[in-house]
N, C-alpha and C positions, 0 to 999 in steps of 0.2 A: 503475408506481415509479420513481421513480429511484434507486437504491443507490449512494452512492461507499463507495471501497475505500481504503484507506491500500496499500500496494505492499509494502514493504520488512517483512516481519515478519506480514504477511496473506496477502498471496498469495505473496510469495515468502517461504522460510523462509532461515535461516543454519543448514544441519544442520551445517557445518565451522568453526561458530563457537568449540565446544571447542579447537580445534586454535588457533584466531585468541586464544584467549585462553591456550595454553599457550604461545605464541611471543610473547606479551609484548603482542600487536597491540591495545590499547586503543581503544575506539570513533573517539576525538580521533584517533588516528593515523590508523586506520581510514579514516577519510571524508577526510583525507588527501591519503593513498594512491588512494584512490575516482578522484580529481579526476584521477590520470594517467588518458590514457585504454587505455594495456596493464594495467595493473593493475587496473583495474574489468573488465576482459573476461575476464581471469586469475579476476579476482575472484565474476565471474558464474557463469563456467562449473565453477570447482572447490569452491567454497564456499556457493555459493548453491543451492536448487534449488525448485523452485513446487509449495507447497503444495497436494495431492491434493486433499484435501479442501474446500478454498476453489475449485481450478477447479468441482470437481464443481458446487460452488454456483453458479457463475457461469456455465455451459452449462445450469443447469437457469432460470435465470432470463431468460438469451436467450432460450431455447425458449420463455418462456412471453411474452416483448415486454416485458419489463421493461428502464431504460434502466443501464447499466453505465457508470459515470464511475469512472476509476483517478485518485486524488489523490495527490501523492509530493513528499517536500520531498527528492528526488535531483533531482539536475540531471541533464541525458543530452546529451554532448557529440554531437554529430555522429550523433541519433537513435537512439545505442545502445540504450536500452533496450525502445522502441517496438520496433524489430526483433528483442531478446530476447523479447516478449510474444509478439509474433505468431511466432516461431521456434515458442516452448510453445504453441503454439494455446491462448492464454488470449484468451477474448472479452470484447471494452469498445466503447464510442462513443464514450466522451470520455477526452482523455488531461492532467493538467493536472500539467507538471515544474516545481519548482521555479525562478526565475531568478534568484535573490538578490536580486533589488529591493525587497524587505521582508523582514519576519519572519517564518518558519517557518511560526509559528501564526496572523496573521494571512494569511497564503499561503493555508493553508489555509481558512482561513474565510470567504476572499473566494472560493475557488472551490468552497465548499459553497453558496454563497449562488448564485452566480454558476449552477451548474447546475439549485439550486433541488432540493438531495436533499432525498427523503423520509426519507431512512436512511443515516448514514453509522461505516462500523465502522473502526476505529483500533486499533492496539498498544499505544500511549504512553497512560498516563492524562492524561499533564498536557494532551496533544491534545483528550481528550474532555472533560475538567473547562472548558478552555479553551473550548472551540465550545458545552459549555454552559451557561456563563456570558452569552457573547455571541450566542447565536443565538435565547435564549429561546424554546426549545421550538417551533420553525419546523420540525427538525427531529430524528429521532428517534436519537439518538446510542449506539452499543455498544462497550465496552471487551474488546477482542479478545484472548483467550488460546487457544492451540493447544488446552488439556486442556480445554476449555468447547465445543465443536465442535459437540455433541451441542445444546446451549443454540442453538448458532446458525440447525441446520436448522429447530430447531423455530419460529425466526423467521420463516424462509418457508415454512414446513407442507414441508419433503422428509423 
């Protein structure tokens, strides 16, 4: 099976997001700051953490021989995110990071199609709805919420 995962909000958790909200950094400002190489590294080391439950699922899938593809609209200058994933021992076979050449939703759709994903998991409902409309049941789609972790484990029989 080929399983696609979104990175931010699924594999990676923003445990420091309440701090970001308290300081007044909304998502738009945060997105602009993340483009700065130094701030991106500070952000990922202080505010982001690996979702341990999802990491367990990724390891189990890899052990079963499934192909894991990470598809993210987070651009990564200088390969920072790939290094971050490897440093945190996140298993993956393919990594698609947005290059800003097309709209985010189309980027995700094209990556899911290119990889021929059997299943794709994303935390944004808008993405799941868009893919549902445009992929016409070629790929099973899951809207991820961390409190629904037991449901996700059932999908993979874990």
